[in-house]
Every structure is written in C-alpha cells, then in structure tokens.
C-alpha positions in Angstrom: 0.0 -0.1 -0.3 1.1 3.4 -1.2 0.2 6.6 0.9 0.8 10.1 -0.9 2.0 12.8 1.2 0.7 16.2 0.1 2.9 19.3 0.7 2.3 22.8 0.0 4.6 25.8 -0.8 4.9 29.3 0.9 2.7 30.5 -1.9 0.0 27.9 -1.9 0.0 28.5 2.2 -0.8 32.6 1.4 -3.4 31.5 -1.0 -5.0 29.7 1.2 -5.2 31.7 4.4 -6.7 34.6 1.9 -9.3 32.5 1.3 -10.1 31.9 4.6 -10.5 35.2 5.3 -12.7 36.0 2.6 -14.7 33.2 3.2 -14.7 34.5 7.1 -15.6 38.1 6.3 -18.5 36.8 3.7 -20.1 35.2 6.7 -19.3 38.1 9.5 -20.2 41.3 6.9 -24.0 40.1 6.5 -24.3 39.4 10.2 -23.5 42.5 11.3 -25.5 44.5 8.7 -28.5 42.8 9.7 -28.2 43.5 13.3 -27.7 47.2 12.6 -31.0 47.3 10.6 -33.1 45.7 13.4 -32.2 48.6 15.7 -34.9 50.4 16.6 -34.9 54.1 18.1 -36.9 54.7 21.1 -36.1 57.5 21.6 -37.8 60.9 19.8 -36.4 64.5 19.7 -38.8 67.1 20.7 -37.4 69.9 18.6 -37.8 69.2 14.9 -36.4 70.3 11.9 -37.4 73.9 10.6 -36.3 73.0 7.2 -39.3 70.4 6.6 -42.2 71.9 5.0 -45.9 71.0 5.3 -47.0 69.2 1.9 -50.4 70.4 0.4 -49.9 66.7 -1.7 -49.3 63.7 -0.7 -47.6 62.9 -4.5 -44.5 64.7 -3.6 -43.8 62.0 -1.1 -41.4 59.1 -2.1 -41.7 56.5 0.3 -44.1 55.1 2.7 -44.0 56.4 6.5 -41.9 53.9 8.9 -43.7 51.5 10.8 -42.9 51.1 14.7 -42.1 47.3 15.2 -43.1 48.2 19.5 -44.4 51.7 19.8 -41.6 53.8 21.4 -43.5 55.0 25.1 -41.1 58.2 25.3 -42.1 59.6 21.7 -45.9 60.5 22.6 -46.9 63.2 22.9 -50.7 62.9 21.7 -52.9 66.5 21.1 -56.5 66.8 21.4 -58.3 66.6 18.2 -60.1 69.3 17.0 -63.1 68.6 14.3 -63.8 71.9 13.1 -61.1 73.9 11.4 -60.9 76.9 9.0 -58.0 77.4 6.5 -57.3 73.9 6.7 -53.9 72.3 5.3 -52.8 68.9 5.0 -49.7 67.7 6.5 -47.3 65.0 6.4 -46.9 62.4 9.1 -43.6 60.3 8.9 -44.0 57.4 11.4 -46.8 55.1 12.8 -47.5 52.5 15.9 -50.0 50.0 16.2 -51.4 50.6 19.8 -53.3 48.4 22.5 -56.5 49.1 22.0 -56.3 48.3 17.8 -55.4 51.6 16.4 -52.7 53.6 15.5 -50.1 56.5 16.6 -49.0 59.2 14.1 -46.0 60.7 14.6 -45.5 64.4 12.9 -43.9 68.0 13.3 -46.6 70.1 14.6 -46.5 74.3 14.5 -47.2 75.7 18.2 -49.6 78.2 15.9 -51.8 75.2 14.9 -54.7 72.9 15.9 -55.2 69.5 14.2 -57.7 66.6 13.0 -57.5 63.4 11.7 -59.3 62.0 8.4 -58.7 57.9 8.8 -60.4 55.5 5.8 -59.9 51.9 5.8 -59.8 49.0 3.4 -59.0 45.4 3.4 -55.1 45.9 2.7 -54.7 49.7 4.0 -55.7 52.4 6.5 -55.5 55.9 4.9 -54.5 58.7 7.1 -54.8 62.0 6.2 -53.1 64.9 9.1 -55.0 68.3 8.5 -53.9 71.0 10.5 -55.7 74.6 10.5 -57.2 77.1 12.6 -60.0 77.7 14.8 -61.8 80.9 16.2 -59.3 82.0 18.5 -56.3 80.6 17.3 -54.7 81.5 14.0 -52.3 78.6 12.0 -49.2 80.6 10.6 -48.0 76.7 9.2 -45.1 78.1 10.2 -42.5 74.9 11.2 -40.2 77.2 13.3 -39.8 76.4 16.5 -42.1 73.0 15.8 -41.7 70.0 18.0 -42.6 66.0 17.2 -46.1 65.3 18.4 -48.4 62.7 18.0 -52.4 61.9 17.7 -53.8 58.6 18.0 -56.9 57.5 15.5 -59.3 54.3 16.8 -60.4 52.2 14.1 -63.2 50.4 12.9 -61.2 46.8 13.6 -57.9 46.1 14.3 -55.0 47.5 12.0 -53.2 43.7 12.1 -51.4 43.2 9.0 -52.8 46.4 6.7 -50.1 49.2 5.9 -51.2 52.7 7.1 -50.2 54.9 4.5 -51.1 58.8 3.3 -54.8 59.2 2.6 -53.8 61.2 -0.4 -51.9 58.5 -2.0 -54.5 55.7 -1.5 -57.0 58.2 -2.9 -54.5 58.6 -6.0 -54.2 55.8 -6.9 -57.7 54.5 -6.9 -58.7 57.3 -9.3 -55.6 57.1 -11.4 -54.3 54.3 -14.1 -51.6 51.8 -12.2 -49.2 53.5 -15.3 -49.7 56.8 -13.7 -45.9 58.8 -13.6 -45.5 60.5 -10.2 -43.0 59.8 -7.3 -45.9 58.8 -4.5 -45.6 55.6 -3.5 -46.9 53.1 -6.1 -49.9 51.1 -4.6 -51.0 48.4 -6.7 -53.2 45.5 -7.3 -56.0 47.5 -4.7 -58.7 45.4 -3.6 -62.3 46.7 -4.5 -63.3 47.7 -1.1 -60.9 51.3 -2.2 -64.1 52.5 -4.1 -65.9 53.0 -1.6 -64.0 55.6 0.6 -65.6 59.2 0.7 -62.8 60.9 -1.2 -63.0 58.1 -4.5 -66.5 58.6 -4.6 -67.0 62.2 -4.5 -63.9 62.7 -6.8 -65.2 60.6 -9.3 -69.3 61.7 -8.9 -68.8 65.1 -7.9 -72.5 66.2 -8.9 -74.1 63.6 -7.6 -76.2 64.1 -4.4 -74.3 62.8 -1.1 -74.1 63.1 2.2 -71.3 61.9 4.3 -71.9 60.0 7.5 -69.6 58.4 10.1 -67.4 57.7 7.2 -69.5 56.5 4.9 -71.1 58.0 1.6 -74.8 58.1 1.0 -76.0 58.8 -2.3 -79.4 60.0 -3.6 -81.8 57.0 -5.4 -84.6 58.0 -6.9 -86.5 54.4 -5.9 -86.3 55.9 -2.1 -88.3 58.7 -2.5 -91.8 59.1 -1.2 -94.4 61.5 -0.5 -96.3 60.6 3.2 -98.9 61.9 4.9 -98.1 64.3 8.0 -99.7 61.6 10.2 -99.1 58.1 8.5 -96.8 55.2 10.4 -93.9 56.3 8.1 -92.8 59.9 9.9 -93.6 58.2 13.1 -90.9 55.8 12.2 -88.5 58.2 11.6 -85.4 59.5 14.2 -83.6 63.0 13.6 -79.9 61.9 13.4 -78.0 65.2 12.6 -77.6 68.0 10.1 -75.9 68.8 7.0 -72.8 71.0 8.3 -70.8 72.2 5.2 -72.1 72.2 1.3 -69.4 71.0 -0.9 -71.1 72.2 -3.8 -72.4 75.8 -5.3 -75.6 75.4 -7.7 -73.0 75.5 -10.4 -72.2 71.7 -9.7 -68.4 72.5 -9.1 -66.8 71.5 -5.9 -65.9 75.0 -3.3 -63.4 73.9 -1.6 -60.0 74.3 -3.4 -57.3 72.0 -3.5 -57.0 68.6 -1.7 -60.8 66.9 -0.1 -60.2 67.2 3.9 -63.9 65.8 3.9 -65.7 65.7 7.2 -68.8 63.8 8.5 -71.9 65.9 7.8 -70.7 67.1 4.4 -73.1 67.3 1.7 -72.2 67.5 -2.1 -75.7 69.5 -2.9 -77.9 70.0 0.3 -77.4 73.0 2.3 -75.6 73.4 5.5 -78.5 73.1 8.5 -80.3 70.5 5.9 -81.8 67.8 9.0 -81.3 64.3 8.3 -83.4 61.2 9.2 -83.3 57.2 9.8 -85.5 54.6 9.7 -84.7 52.0 12.0 -86.6 49.5 9.4 -84.3 50.4 6.6 -80.2 51.0 8.4 -79.1 51.4 5.0 -80.9 54.2 4.3 -81.2 57.9 5.1 -83.8 60.3 4.6 -84.5 64.2 3.9 -87.8 65.8 4.6 -89.8 68.9 3.0 -93.6 69.9 2.7 -94.7 68.3 -1.0 -95.9 71.3 -2.9 -98.2 70.2 -5.6 -98.4 71.5 -9.2 -101.1 73.9 -7.9 -98.7 75.4 -5.1 -100.3 73.7 -2.4 -98.9 71.4 -0.1 -100.2 68.1 0.4 -98.2 65.6 3.0 -94.4 65.6 3.4 -91.6 64.5 0.3 -89.1 62.2 1.9 -85.9 62.3 -0.1 -84.2 58.9 0.4 -80.2 58.2 0.4 -78.2 55.1 0.2 -75.0 53.8 1.7 -72.6 53.5 -0.8 -70.7 50.4 0.8 -69.1 47.4 -1.3 -71.4 44.5 -1.9 
C-alpha cells in the first residue's frame, strides 16, 4: 500500500490563508449588517427640523411611512383633535405605531400655532390617514415650522390594524382614481382591493355632481326609488328619527366643488344639500337616510311631506 503525502509551498499557504479570510468576512459582514438594520430607535427629539415643510399633496412623498415594531412610549405627545378647523392644510406624517386598543398612533412635526384633526379611511389592505392642520376661532394657524415639535395623534379604527399598512390617505386616493401606469413620485400602491372604491374621497372625486351625504365615514347617495310622499299623520313619519344636520355644502349651484385643493372631508358634509338640512333615519331600513320637506303640488298647494332617500355606498 502506497501512502501519498501532499505538501504545500509558501505561496500556496498564503493563498489558502487569503481564501479563509475572504470566507470568514463574507459570513461576518451580513450578520453585522442585519444586526444594525434591526435596531429600532426609541427616542424622539422634541425639537423638529425647521426645514421640514408641510406638503399640500401627498404626491410629493417618495416613500411609505415607517412602522414601529413596538411603539416608543417616550415619543408619545398626543394632541387633542379639533374637528372644526378653518383654512385647512394637509401635513405629512412620517411614522406610526399600532396601539393596544387596535388603533394606530401617528407622529409628525407640529406647528405651535395650529390645531389638528385626522381623516381615517380603512380598506382590507390599507389604513389611509390624512393629517389636517388649520385655524380655530381663537388660534390662527401660520403653518410656520420654526420651533415645531414632534407630536402625535391617536386614531381609533373600526377593526384592529393587524397586517394592514398605514399610508397617506392622499396616496391611497390617488392610486384609486388614476391609472396604474401614471407617472408620479408617490409611493406606488398596486393591486388595490375593490373596497377602496367606497372611500368617500374616491367617490366624491369620481362623482362630484351627485347628490351625496357623508355620515360616520360612509357616503350616502340619493336614489330615486327611495323617494316617497307621505301624509303628516302616517306611520312612516313616526318611524323616522332625527340623527343630525348637514354641516357644509361642498357644491355650489353650478355643481362645482367649492373646496379648493385637496379634499379634507368631514362627517355631515354634503355635495348638494344646504348646510342645516335635517337628516333622518328609519330603523326598519338601516342602509337608508332621508331628508324631509313639504310636498308642493302643481297648483302650489302643500300635500303631505316629501321624503328624499339616500342609500349607503358600501362594497357588496
């Protein structure tokens, strides 16, 4: 039996050593990179960068908001929501975190001169959030970022956020109302589920001349078949319950949206009905709401009441 003995030269030893070093580095570098990528900052600076400017359209945003894996408790500084603002303006938010109650908290650079509210729309894939800043009766919003601080606001959702992604509402509406091959620097949201079509902003943009009301984040559109004339003493009137009044009329008589720029809708907005118009619900028809007015005959006399019906526009 012959035993083969292999020997190496000094040059071959150097090559082997270099090869082992290369292999070792190729193993260690990815591990180091992964470790640094999983580090979550849990500290927010209270003073915001004054160079950050508010964006009137989310189409100028080039990336999706960052989601915290775990909410940084010390970063919370929740502002109270102010529902009735004037001189409204959209402001980008940059990070969000799921909350224990199934909602989300969004973080942003707030101006000390402004008040804020959130518009939240949910689909099966996304939670669209629009941060709106504006003025109040005793507080004029200057939109000045000088001395701004990082603050937050909490949004309650209809169902826990789960695996859904929170995005700028403007981006969600943009891709729901534009072709998928549209050129823009907005984050691309593709393969949207069909329930995005029931978002109020999407409906109003696509059908601005239709007669609609927004109640609890749902659009109710006028349907002819629900209109009816009833006598003042009929049971139909007794079943109706007054649920609220129109707050703002979005359309003028010319059928053009009077709100300029982005749509900052709120509950009790209407596209045709005038502000102050009473709205009623019928417990026997939960998908409908009604307005009521005296019914005038051809001769100018009044004969009972005219109910004008509006049906909820929801998927399915």
